[in-house]
C-alpha positions as a printed NumPy array, in Angstrom:
array([[  3.865,  10.007,  -7.991],
       [  2.953,   6.55 ,  -6.732],
       [ -0.537,   6.761,  -8.272],
       [  1.066,   7.453, -11.652],
       [  3.663,   4.71 , -11.304],
       [  1.17 ,   2.072, -10.145],
       [ -0.889,   2.739, -13.272],
       [  1.981,   2.228, -15.706],
       [  1.369,  -0.833, -17.926],
       [  4.591,  -2.571, -16.805],
       [  3.527,  -2.359, -13.142],
       [ -0.052,  -3.429, -13.886],
       [  1.267,  -6.523, -15.682],
       [  3.428,  -7.404, -12.685],
       [  0.473,  -7.017, -10.312],
       [ -1.743,  -9.188, -12.507],
       [  0.976, -11.841, -12.708],
       [  1.279, -11.915,  -8.903],
       [ -2.42 , -12.125,  -8.04 ],
       [ -3.564, -15.567,  -6.969],
       [ -7.241, -16.482,  -6.776],
       [ -8.05 , -18.224,  -3.496],
       [-11.65 , -19.362,  -3.542],
       [-13.225, -16.366,  -5.192],
       [-11.059, -13.763,  -3.438],
       [ -8.037, -12.443,  -5.328],
       [ -5.017, -11.981,  -3.074],
       [ -1.522, -10.676,  -3.612],
       [ -0.082, -11.11 ,  -0.085],
       [  3.703, -11.099,   0.226],
       [  4.102, -11.179,  -3.538],
       [  4.031,  -7.355,  -3.51 ],
       [  7.735,  -7.616,  -2.726],
       [  8.27 ,  -9.046,  -6.229],
       [  6.821,  -5.983,  -7.985],
       [  9.379,  -3.539,  -9.35 ],
       [  8.167,   0.051,  -9.605],
       [ 10.193,   2.095, -12.126],
       [ 10.859,   5.401, -10.317],
       [ 12.4  ,   7.995, -12.633],
       [ 15.917,   9.028, -11.632],
       [ 15.759,  12.507, -13.148],
       [ 14.463,  15.041, -10.591],
       [ 12.957,  17.207, -13.333],
       [ 10.9  ,  14.288, -14.638],
       [  9.788,  13.373, -11.088],
       [  8.676,  16.945, -10.431],
       [  6.791,  17.126, -13.748],
       [  4.927,  13.895, -12.973],
       [  4.066,  15.096,  -9.471],
       [  2.852,  18.461, -10.786],
       [  0.702,  16.917, -13.538],
       [ -0.863,  14.28 , -11.279],
       [ -1.596,  16.938,  -8.642],
       [ -3.29 ,  19.151, -11.25 ],
       [ -5.366,  16.249, -12.542],
       [ -6.509,  15.262,  -9.043],
       [ -7.341,  18.848,  -8.127],
       [ -9.304,  19.309, -11.368],
       [-11.185,  16.113, -10.694],
       [-12.129,  17.324,  -7.21 ],
       [-13.411,  20.623,  -8.617],
       [-15.491,  18.807, -11.242],
       [-17.007,  16.516,  -8.612],
       [-18.01 ,  19.539,  -6.534],
       [-19.573,  21.209,  -9.581],
       [-21.579,  18.08 , -10.377],
       [-22.709,  17.802,  -6.753],
       [-23.785,  21.462,  -6.743],
       [-25.614,  20.997, -10.03 ],
       [-27.417,  17.887,  -8.774],
       [-28.455,  19.651,  -5.56 ],
       [-29.771,  22.614,  -7.572],
       [-31.744,  20.401,  -9.951],
       [-33.221,  18.317,  -7.142],
       [-34.536,  21.378,  -5.287]])
């Protein structure tokens, strides 16, 4: 759920607005407390988001394994 919420445009804009460049290192420090993350109140919506994100991450892991297997087969 948090992965999904942190990637919402409204949250990304808040993060960008709170990043300060010190030297050449971007820092956010205590300003994370100023970021508002819009958690859905509806349990059904929360569960749908969790289910979809879980499926996406699991699919991504399977694809990575397939690519790794393919690369190992080609390199042999």
